[in-house]
Backbone as JSON Lines, residues from 0, in Angstrom:
{"i":0,"aa":"X","n":[18.78,-5.48,-54.43],"ca":[19.3,-5.23,-53.05],"c":[20.53,-6.31,-52.84]}
{"i":1,"aa":"X","n":[21.38,-5.79,-52.0],"ca":[22.52,-6.74,-51.68],"c":[22.2,-7.56,-50.28]}
{"i":2,"aa":"X","n":[22.6,-8.69,-50.38],"ca":[22.59,-9.32,-49.11],"c":[23.76,-9.18,-48.1]}
{"i":3,"aa":"X","n":[24.87,-8.25,-48.71],"ca":[25.79,-7.99,-47.89],"c":[25.74,-6.8,-47.08]}
{"i":4,"aa":"X","n":[26.45,-6.68,-45.97],"ca":[26.69,-5.62,-45.12],"c":[28.28,-5.38,-45.1]}
{"i":5,"aa":"X","n":[28.81,-4.32,-45.4],"ca":[30.15,-4.18,-45.09],"c":[30.46,-3.83,-43.68]}
{"i":6,"aa":"X","n":[31.58,-4.67,-43.19],"ca":[31.99,-4.59,-41.58],"c":[33.11,-3.65,-41.6]}
{"i":7,"aa":"X","n":[34.08,-3.69,-42.68],"ca":[35.23,-2.74,-42.5],"c":[36.01,-3.17,-44.08]}
{"i":8,"aa":"X","n":[36.76,-1.93,-44.12],"ca":[37.83,-1.92,-45.39],"c":[38.87,-1.6,-44.83]}
{"i":9,"aa":"X","n":[40.01,-2.26,-45.08],"ca":[41.46,-1.88,-44.83],"c":[42.31,-2.07,-45.91]}
{"i":10,"aa":"X","n":[43.37,-1.49,-45.93],"ca":[44.64,-1.61,-46.81],"c":[45.43,-2.73,-46.6]}
{"i":11,"aa":"X","n":[45.85,-3.67,-47.44],"ca":[46.73,-4.75,-47.21],"c":[47.73,-4.64,-48.16]}
{"i":12,"aa":"X","n":[49.19,-5.13,-47.93],"ca":[49.87,-5.3,-49.0],"c":[49.42,-6.1,-50.05]}
{"i":13,"aa":"X","n":[49.49,-5.64,-51.53],"ca":[48.74,-6.33,-52.65],"c":[49.04,-7.71,-52.87]}
{"i":14,"aa":"X","n":[50.37,-8.1,-52.43],"ca":[50.97,-9.25,-52.67],"c":[51.09,-10.06,-51.55]}
{"i":15,"aa":"X","n":[50.52,-9.58,-50.43],"ca":[50.54,-10.36,-48.9],"c":[51.74,-10.02,-48.21]}
{"i":16,"aa":"X","n":[52.5,-9.21,-48.59],"ca":[53.8,-9.08,-47.73],"c":[54.13,-7.62,-47.82]}
{"i":17,"aa":"X","n":[54.49,-6.87,-46.91],"ca":[54.96,-5.35,-46.77],"c":[56.21,-5.33,-46.86]}
{"i":18,"aa":"X","n":[56.78,-4.51,-47.62],"ca":[58.27,-4.23,-48.03],"c":[58.37,-2.88,-48.53]}
{"i":19,"aa":"X","n":[59.46,-2.12,-48.8],"ca":[59.48,-0.95,-49.42],"c":[58.9,-0.97,-50.93]}
{"i":20,"aa":"X","n":[58.18,-0.12,-51.2],"ca":[57.64,-0.11,-52.69],"c":[56.59,-1.01,-53.06]}
{"i":21,"aa":"X","n":[56.04,-1.64,-51.91],"ca":[55.13,-2.55,-52.14],"c":[53.71,-1.82,-52.65]}
{"i":22,"aa":"X","n":[52.88,-2.38,-53.27],"ca":[51.44,-1.71,-53.55],"c":[50.64,-2.12,-52.52]}
{"i":23,"aa":"X","n":[49.54,-1.27,-52.52],"ca":[48.61,-1.72,-51.47],"c":[47.13,-1.78,-52.04]}
{"i":24,"aa":"X","n":[46.33,-2.79,-51.42],"ca":[44.99,-3.0,-52.06],"c":[43.86,-2.88,-50.94]}
{"i":25,"aa":"X","n":[42.78,-2.38,-51.18],"ca":[41.68,-2.46,-50.14],"c":[41.12,-3.82,-50.11]}
{"i":26,"aa":"X","n":[40.83,-4.22,-48.87],"ca":[40.37,-5.53,-48.55],"c":[39.09,-5.29,-47.79]}
{"i":27,"aa":"X","n":[38.16,-5.73,-48.2],"ca":[36.7,-5.54,-47.5],"c":[36.11,-6.84,-46.79]}
{"i":28,"aa":"X","n":[35.61,-6.64,-45.72],"ca":[34.71,-7.71,-45.14],"c":[33.17,-7.52,-45.24]}
{"i":29,"aa":"X","n":[32.66,-8.54,-45.9],"ca":[31.12,-8.29,-46.37],"c":[30.4,-9.31,-45.48]}
{"i":30,"aa":"X","n":[29.65,-8.93,-44.41],"ca":[28.87,-9.86,-43.73],"c":[27.51,-10.3,-44.48]}
{"i":31,"aa":"X","n":[27.23,-11.46,-44.28],"ca":[25.84,-11.78,-44.69],"c":[24.9,-12.18,-43.48]}
{"i":32,"aa":"X","n":[23.83,-11.29,-43.04],"ca":[23.03,-11.42,-41.84],"c":[22.66,-12.79,-41.65]}
{"i":33,"aa":"X","n":[22.29,-13.03,-40.61],"ca":[21.98,-14.47,-40.25],"c":[20.54,-15.07,-40.77]}
{"i":34,"aa":"X","n":[19.55,-13.61,-41.16],"ca":[18.32,-14.13,-41.51],"c":[18.39,-14.52,-42.84]}
{"i":35,"aa":"X","n":[19.49,-14.09,-43.73],"ca":[19.4,-14.48,-45.1],"c":[19.47,-16.06,-45.54]}
{"i":36,"aa":"X","n":[18.3,-16.25,-45.94],"ca":[18.35,-18.05,-46.45],"c":[18.06,-18.76,-45.22]}
{"i":37,"aa":"X","n":[17.72,-18.2,-44.03],"ca":[17.45,-18.88,-42.79],"c":[16.05,-19.67,-42.93]}
{"i":38,"aa":"X","n":[16.16,-21.0,-42.46],"ca":[14.94,-21.87,-42.51],"c":[13.94,-21.58,-41.2]}
{"i":39,"aa":"X","n":[14.19,-20.63,-40.66],"ca":[13.09,-20.14,-39.62],"c":[11.89,-19.51,-40.18]}
{"i":40,"aa":"X","n":[10.82,-20.04,-39.85],"ca":[9.59,-19.48,-40.62],"c":[9.61,-17.94,-40.33]}
{"i":41,"aa":"X","n":[8.96,-17.22,-41.27],"ca":[8.89,-15.82,-41.0],"c":[10.05,-15.01,-41.73]}
{"i":42,"aa":"X","n":[11.13,-15.71,-41.89],"ca":[12.27,-14.83,-42.43],"c":[12.35,-14.65,-44.04]}
{"i":43,"aa":"X","n":[11.32,-15.32,-44.54],"ca":[11.2,-15.14,-46.08],"c":[11.57,-16.31,-46.93]}
{"i":44,"aa":"X","n":[12.12,-17.35,-46.29],"ca":[12.9,-18.34,-47.23],"c":[12.26,-19.77,-47.06]}
{"i":45,"aa":"X","n":[11.05,-19.74,-46.86],"ca":[10.42,-20.8,-46.66],"c":[10.31,-21.67,-47.92]}
{"i":46,"aa":"X","n":[10.48,-21.19,-49.05],"ca":[10.69,-21.92,-50.44],"c":[11.89,-22.46,-50.56]}
{"i":47,"aa":"X","n":[12.92,-22.25,-49.68],"ca":[14.28,-22.53,-49.94],"c":[15.16,-21.55,-49.86]}
{"i":48,"aa":"X","n":[16.43,-21.9,-49.91],"ca":[17.58,-20.97,-49.51],"c":[18.27,-20.75,-51.0]}
{"i":49,"aa":"X","n":[18.11,-19.52,-51.73],"ca":[18.62,-19.41,-53.03],"c":[20.29,-19.12,-53.02]}
{"i":50,"aa":"X","n":[20.76,-19.06,-51.78],"ca":[22.2,-18.91,-51.74],"c":[23.11,-20.11,-51.26]}
{"i":51,"aa":"X","n":[22.16,-21.05,-51.04],"ca":[22.88,-22.26,-50.71],"c":[24.13,-22.94,-51.41]}
{"i":52,"aa":"X","n":[24.1,-22.66,-52.75],"ca":[25.27,-22.93,-53.6],"c":[26.62,-22.29,-53.41]}
{"i":53,"aa":"X","n":[26.44,-21.27,-52.66],"ca":[27.74,-20.23,-52.65],"c":[28.0,-19.9,-51.18]}
{"i":54,"aa":"X","n":[27.09,-20.18,-50.49],"ca":[27.33,-19.55,-48.99],"c":[27.31,-20.8,-47.92]}
{"i":55,"aa":"X","n":[28.11,-20.58,-46.72],"ca":[27.86,-21.75,-45.84],"c":[26.33,-21.96,-45.5]}
{"i":56,"aa":"X","n":[26.11,-23.03,-44.68],"ca":[24.89,-23.35,-44.45],"c":[23.93,-22.1,-43.83]}
{"i":57,"aa":"X","n":[22.79,-22.23,-44.13],"ca":[21.92,-21.01,-43.31],"c":[21.9,-21.31,-41.69]}
{"i":58,"aa":"X","n":[21.46,-20.17,-41.09],"ca":[21.52,-20.06,-39.64],"c":[20.15,-20.23,-39.19]}
{"i":59,"aa":"X","n":[19.92,-20.87,-37.97],"ca":[18.49,-20.87,-37.56],"c":[18.5,-19.45,-36.62]}
{"i":60,"aa":"X","n":[17.49,-18.78,-36.77],"ca":[17.35,-17.44,-35.88],"c":[16.11,-17.44,-35.08]}
{"i":61,"aa":"X","n":[16.14,-16.49,-34.23],"ca":[14.77,-16.3,-33.52],"c":[13.76,-15.71,-34.51]}
{"i":62,"aa":"X","n":[12.57,-15.33,-33.75],"ca":[11.47,-15.0,-34.54],"c":[11.56,-13.7,-35.1]}
{"i":63,"aa":"X","n":[12.61,-13.03,-34.76],"ca":[13.16,-11.51,-35.35],"c":[14.08,-11.7,-36.3]}
{"i":64,"aa":"X","n":[14.38,-12.79,-36.73],"ca":[15.84,-13.09,-37.73],"c":[16.98,-12.94,-37.06]}
{"i":65,"aa":"X","n":[17.09,-12.74,-35.74],"ca":[18.63,-12.69,-35.09],"c":[19.13,-13.95,-34.59]}
{"i":66,"aa":"X","n":[20.42,-13.98,-34.72],"ca":[21.12,-15.16,-34.27],"c":[22.5,-14.54,-33.67]}
{"i":67,"aa":"X","n":[23.08,-15.31,-32.91],"ca":[24.47,-14.96,-32.37],"c":[25.47,-14.61,-33.25]}
{"i":68,"aa":"X","n":[25.6,-15.1,-34.58],"ca":[26.67,-14.82,-35.62],"c":[26.0,-14.79,-36.89]}
{"i":69,"aa":"X","n":[26.55,-13.91,-37.79],"ca":[26.26,-13.75,-39.19],"c":[26.28,-15.24,-39.61]}
{"i":70,"aa":"X","n":[25.62,-15.31,-41.03],"ca":[25.72,-16.57,-41.62],"c":[26.98,-16.62,-42.1]}
{"i":71,"aa":"X","n":[27.48,-15.62,-42.79],"ca":[28.62,-15.89,-43.28],"c":[29.56,-14.35,-43.33]}
{"i":72,"aa":"X","n":[30.92,-14.43,-43.57],"ca":[31.6,-13.22,-43.66],"c":[32.61,-13.6,-45.07]}
{"i":73,"aa":"X","n":[32.28,-12.72,-45.97],"ca":[33.11,-13.1,-47.34],"c":[34.29,-11.92,-47.23]}
{"i":74,"aa":"X","n":[35.33,-12.32,-47.55],"ca":[36.62,-11.26,-47.79],"c":[36.9,-11.24,-48.99]}
{"i":75,"aa":"X","n":[36.67,-9.75,-49.78],"ca":[37.14,-9.49,-51.01],"c":[37.92,-8.39,-51.2]}
{"i":76,"aa":"X","n":[38.47,-8.05,-52.31],"ca":[39.39,-7.0,-52.6],"c":[38.42,-5.8,-53.42]}
{"i":77,"aa":"X","n":[39.12,-4.75,-53.49],"ca":[38.53,-3.72,-54.39],"c":[38.23,-3.93,-55.66]}
{"i":78,"aa":"X","n":[38.94,-5.07,-56.15],"ca":[38.7,-5.51,-57.54],"c":[37.99,-6.86,-57.83]}
{"i":79,"aa":"X","n":[37.39,-7.21,-56.57],"ca":[36.66,-8.59,-56.67],"c":[35.17,-8.13,-57.55]}
{"i":80,"aa":"X","n":[34.99,-9.25,-58.21],"ca":[33.6,-9.13,-59.0],"c":[32.62,-9.71,-58.42]}
{"i":81,"aa":"X","n":[31.48,-9.01,-58.3],"ca":[30.21,-9.68,-57.56],"c":[29.17,-9.95,-58.83]}
{"i":82,"aa":"X","n":[28.69,-11.14,-58.78],"ca":[27.67,-11.69,-59.69],"c":[28.03,-12.68,-60.54]}
{"i":83,"aa":"X","n":[27.43,-13.64,-60.78],"ca":[27.71,-14.81,-61.56],"c":[26.5,-15.34,-62.46]}
{"i":84,"aa":"X","n":[26.5,-16.15,-63.33],"ca":[25.25,-16.59,-63.97],"c":[24.24,-17.15,-63.03]}
{"i":85,"aa":"X","n":[24.85,-17.69,-62.03],"ca":[24.14,-18.52,-61.08],"c":[23.18,-17.67,-60.21]}
{"i":86,"aa":"X","n":[24.1,-16.35,-59.66],"ca":[23.56,-15.3,-58.86],"c":[24.22,-14.1,-58.85]}
{"i":87,"aa":"X","n":[23.55,-13.08,-58.79],"ca":[24.06,-11.73,-58.67],"c":[24.65,-11.52,-57.57]}
{"i":88,"aa":"X","n":[24.41,-12.06,-56.36],"ca":[24.96,-11.98,-55.0],"c":[26.27,-12.66,-54.91]}
{"i":89,"aa":"X","n":[26.64,-13.7,-55.76],"ca":[27.87,-14.42,-55.51],"c":[28.98,-13.72,-55.99]}
{"i":90,"aa":"X","n":[30.3,-13.99,-55.01],"ca":[31.55,-13.47,-55.39],"c":[32.1,-14.66,-56.02]}
{"i":91,"aa":"X","n":[32.5,-14.73,-57.22],"ca":[33.15,-16.05,-57.74],"c":[34.5,-16.39,-57.21]}
{"i":92,"aa":"X","n":[35.19,-15.33,-56.79],"ca":[36.7,-15.57,-56.29],"c":[36.76,-14.7,-55.16]}
{"i":93,"aa":"X","n":[36.08,-15.15,-53.92],"ca":[36.57,-14.32,-52.79],"c":[37.97,-14.76,-52.19]}
{"i":94,"aa":"X","n":[38.45,-13.82,-51.32],"ca":[39.83,-14.2,-50.82],"c":[39.61,-15.12,-49.94]}
{"i":95,"aa":"X","n":[38.45,-15.01,-48.74],"ca":[38.18,-15.96,-47.8],"c":[36.55,-16.01,-47.71]}
{"i":96,"aa":"X","n":[36.1,-17.22,-47.43],"ca":[34.61,-17.41,-47.3],"c":[34.58,-18.08,-45.9]}
{"i":97,"aa":"X","n":[34.09,-17.32,-44.89],"ca":[34.01,-17.95,-43.49],"c":[32.7,-17.91,-42.96]}
{"i":98,"aa":"X","n":[32.49,-18.76,-42.05],"ca":[31.12,-19.0,-41.58],"c":[31.17,-17.67,-40.28]}
{"i":99,"aa":"X","n":[29.79,-17.19,-40.14],"ca":[29.98,-16.24,-39.08],"c":[30.62,-16.68,-37.8]}
{"i":100,"aa":"X","n":[30.48,-17.78,-37.32],"ca":[30.88,-18.06,-36.11],"c":[32.44,-18.24,-36.28]}
{"i":101,"aa":"X","n":[32.79,-18.76,-37.56],"ca":[34.47,-18.92,-37.6],"c":[35.2,-17.49,-37.52]}
{"i":102,"aa":"X","n":[34.35,-16.48,-38.14],"ca":[34.79,-15.16,-38.05],"c":[34.94,-14.5,-36.7]}
{"i":103,"aa":"X","n":[33.88,-14.78,-36.0],"ca":[33.75,-14.25,-34.58],"c":[34.74,-14.8,-33.67]}
{"i":104,"aa":"X","n":[34.98,-15.82,-33.69],"ca":[36.11,-16.63,-32.83],"c":[37.59,-16.43,-33.15]}
{"i":105,"aa":"X","n":[37.75,-15.98,-34.46],"ca":[39.01,-15.77,-35.11],"c":[39.85,-14.5,-34.59]}
{"i":106,"aa":"X","n":[40.98,-14.6,-34.14],"ca":[41.74,-13.49,-33.65],"c":[42.16,-12.61,-34.79]}
{"i":107,"aa":"X","n":[42.38,-11.27,-34.83],"ca":[42.78,-10.48,-35.69],"c":[43.95,-10.91,-36.42]}
{"i":108,"aa":"X","n":[45.0,-11.48,-35.61],"ca":[46.24,-12.01,-36.07],"c":[45.99,-13.14,-37.1]}
{"i":109,"aa":"X","n":[44.92,-13.87,-36.61],"ca":[44.8,-15.0,-37.44],"c":[44.14,-14.61,-38.97]}
{"i":110,"aa":"X","n":[43.15,-13.83,-38.85],"ca":[42.38,-13.38,-39.9],"c":[43.57,-12.54,-40.81]}
{"i":111,"aa":"X","n":[44.43,-11.7,-40.07],"ca":[45.46,-10.97,-40.91],"c":[46.17,-12.05,-41.69]}
{"i":112,"aa":"X","n":[46.91,-13.14,-41.05],"ca":[47.55,-14.23,-41.55],"c":[46.71,-14.76,-42.86]}
{"i":113,"aa":"X","n":[45.56,-15.21,-42.65],"ca":[44.75,-15.85,-43.74],"c":[44.61,-15.12,-44.98]}
{"i":114,"aa":"X","n":[44.39,-13.65,-44.75],"ca":[44.23,-12.68,-45.86],"c":[45.46,-12.58,-46.52]}
{"i":115,"aa":"X","n":[46.68,-12.35,-45.83],"ca":[47.93,-12.2,-46.5],"c":[48.22,-13.41,-47.22]}
{"i":116,"aa":"X","n":[48.04,-14.6,-46.59],"ca":[48.13,-15.96,-47.31],"c":[47.46,-16.02,-48.63]}
{"i":117,"aa":"X","n":[46.19,-15.48,-48.68],"ca":[45.31,-15.53,-49.91],"c":[45.77,-14.63,-50.89]}
{"i":118,"aa":"X","n":[46.27,-13.23,-50.39],"ca":[46.92,-12.32,-51.29],"c":[48.18,-12.87,-51.76]}
{"i":119,"aa":"X","n":[48.9,-13.55,-51.1],"ca":[50.26,-13.72,-51.46],"c":[50.28,-15.15,-52.51]}
{"i":120,"aa":"X","n":[48.9,-15.87,-52.47],"ca":[49.11,-17.03,-53.4],"c":[49.99,-17.88,-53.43]}
{"i":121,"aa":"X","n":[50.48,-18.36,-54.59],"ca":[51.66,-19.27,-54.5],"c":[53.22,-18.7,-54.17]}
{"i":122,"aa":"X","n":[53.23,-17.34,-54.18],"ca":[54.52,-16.9,-53.67],"c":[54.9,-17.17,-52.4]}
{"i":123,"aa":"X","n":[56.2,-17.27,-51.95],"ca":[56.8,-17.6,-50.58],"c":[56.82,-16.37,-49.91]}
{"i":124,"aa":"X","n":[56.48,-16.41,-48.56],"ca":[56.25,-15.21,-47.87],"c":[57.68,-14.34,-47.75]}
{"i":125,"aa":"X","n":[57.82,-12.97,-47.66],"ca":[58.88,-12.26,-47.5],"c":[59.66,-12.79,-46.15]}
{"i":126,"aa":"X","n":[60.95,-13.05,-46.23],"ca":[61.71,-13.29,-44.92],"c":[62.35,-11.93,-44.37]}
{"i":127,"aa":"X","n":[62.73,-11.21,-45.33],"ca":[63.35,-9.94,-45.01],"c":[63.63,-9.1,-46.2]}
{"i":128,"aa":"X","n":[64.06,-7.94,-45.83],"ca":[64.57,-7.0,-46.97],"c":[65.61,-6.23,-46.63]}
{"i":129,"aa":"X","n":[66.53,-6.11,-47.4],"ca":[68.02,-5.37,-47.35],"c":[67.84,-4.31,-48.28]}
{"i":130,"aa":"X","n":[68.08,-3.2,-47.41],"ca":[68.42,-2.04,-48.12],"c":[69.8,-1.64,-48.27]}
{"i":131,"aa":"X","n":[70.13,-1.41,-49.5],"ca":[71.44,-1.24,-49.78],"c":[71.88,0.0,-49.92]}
{"i":132,"aa":"X","n":[73.36,0.43,-49.74],"ca":[73.56,1.78,-49.79],"c":[73.33,2.58,-50.78]}
{"i":133,"aa":"X","n":[73.05,2.16,-51.92],"ca":[73.06,2.91,-53.09],"c":[71.24,3.29,-53.22]}
{"i":134,"aa":"X","n":[70.61,2.86,-52.29],"ca":[69.11,3.11,-52.12],"c":[68.29,2.14,-52.91]}
{"i":135,"aa":"X","n":[68.77,1.18,-53.44],"ca":[68.09,0.03,-53.83],"c":[67.66,-0.96,-52.71]}
{"i":136,"aa":"X","n":[66.9,-1.93,-53.01],"ca":[66.56,-3.05,-52.05],"c":[66.53,-4.27,-52.51]}
{"i":137,"aa":"X","n":[66.54,-5.39,-51.77],"ca":[66.42,-6.81,-52.23],"c":[65.46,-7.33,-51.07]}
{"i":138,"aa":"X","n":[64.51,-8.05,-51.69],"ca":[63.35,-8.8,-51.05],"c":[63.96,-10.23,-50.89]}
{"i":139,"aa":"X","n":[64.08,-10.73,-49.89],"ca":[64.39,-12.09,-49.61],"c":[63.3,-12.88,-49.18]}
{"i":140,"aa":"X","n":[62.74,-13.93,-49.94],"ca":[61.64,-14.76,-49.75],"c":[62.02,-15.92,-48.95]}
{"i":141,"aa":"X","n":[61.28,-16.57,-48.24],"ca":[61.42,-17.92,-47.73],"c":[61.03,-18.87,-48.5]}
{"i":142,"aa":"X","n":[61.75,-20.04,-48.53],"ca":[61.39,-21.02,-49.2],"c":[60.34,-21.99,-48.31]}
{"i":143,"aa":"X","n":[59.77,-23.12,-48.87],"ca":[58.93,-23.93,-48.02],"c":[59.84,-24.59,-46.92]}
{"i":144,"aa":"X","n":[59.17,-24.84,-45.8],"ca":[59.75,-25.42,-44.79],"c":[60.45,-26.65,-44.99]}
{"i":145,"aa":"X","n":[61.5,-26.93,-44.53],"ca":[62.06,-28.25,-44.65],"c":[61.91,-29.4,-43.44]}
{"i":146,"aa":"X","n":[60.91,-30.17,-43.79],"ca":[60.42,-31.08,-42.59],"c":[59.68,-30.33,-41.67]}
{"i":147,"aa":"X","n":[59.7,-31.07,-40.61],"ca":[59.08,-30.6,-39.38],"c":[59.9,-29.61,-38.43]}
{"i":148,"aa":"X","n":[61.06,-29.42,-38.88],"ca":[61.94,-28.55,-38.08],"c":[61.63,-27.22,-38.15]}
{"i":149,"aa":"X","n":[60.93,-26.67,-39.19],"ca":[60.5,-25.45,-38.96],"c":[61.45,-24.4,-39.63]}
{"i":150,"aa":"X","n":[62.78,-24.92,-40.03],"ca":[63.47,-24.24,-40.59],"c":[63.36,-24.02,-42.12]}
{"i":151,"aa":"X","n":[63.82,-22.85,-42.62],"ca":[63.57,-22.69,-43.82],"c":[64.81,-22.02,-44.72]}
{"i":152,"aa":"X","n":[64.87,-22.15,-45.9],"ca":[66.1,-21.37,-46.58],"c":[65.39,-20.19,-47.25]}
{"i":153,"aa":"X","n":[66.34,-19.23,-47.5],"ca":[65.98,-18.03,-47.95],"c":[66.22,-17.92,-49.75]}
{"i":154,"aa":"X","n":[65.48,-17.12,-50.23],"ca":[65.56,-17.16,-51.65],"c":[65.89,-15.37,-52.02]}
{"i":155,"aa":"X","n":[66.87,-15.21,-52.79],"ca":[67.19,-13.7,-52.78],"c":[66.38,-13.35,-53.98]}
{"i":156,"aa":"X","n":[65.81,-12.16,-54.08],"ca":[64.97,-11.59,-55.08],"c":[65.9,-10.83,-55.84]}
{"i":157,"aa":"X","n":[65.47,-10.18,-56.95],"ca":[66.36,-9.13,-57.73],"c":[66.52,-7.85,-56.92]}
{"i":158,"aa":"X","n":[67.23,-7.3,-57.2],"ca":[67.57,-5.91,-56.74],"c":[66.61,-4.87,-57.41]}
{"i":159,"aa":"X","n":[65.88,-4.08,-56.52],"ca":[64.68,-3.22,-56.78],"c":[65.04,-1.77,-56.6]}
């Protein structure tokens, strides 16, 4: 049995930025209910929390196992592998691991940005795309910010 409940599945640009011809990937939010690993008597974990090594701290619940927030929300892709030697419930490389409270208080805009940043990895964000008369296009990526001014230079990518 899984400790996760799927909250949603959405498509995101596979490399974190949308542009002509980009590939898309399914991203899924997996919630861990508050009672999982809870120290509250009656939740079934009086002997300890078997998920403490890879989830945020457990949540204290009421007698029915309810709490205001999930224990965790794990953001994964359609290619994420679940299961390690340590636990069949662990995602070894999630895009994001959030507490339930952090997830609940986050705006969708902030969540979207964090997911795109995780998908982008060490690539610079796309600043713009130039569509050329011959039907090809160029993707222009930002370089790292220069100091605190917030200004950035652009890096021209290959014609695609």
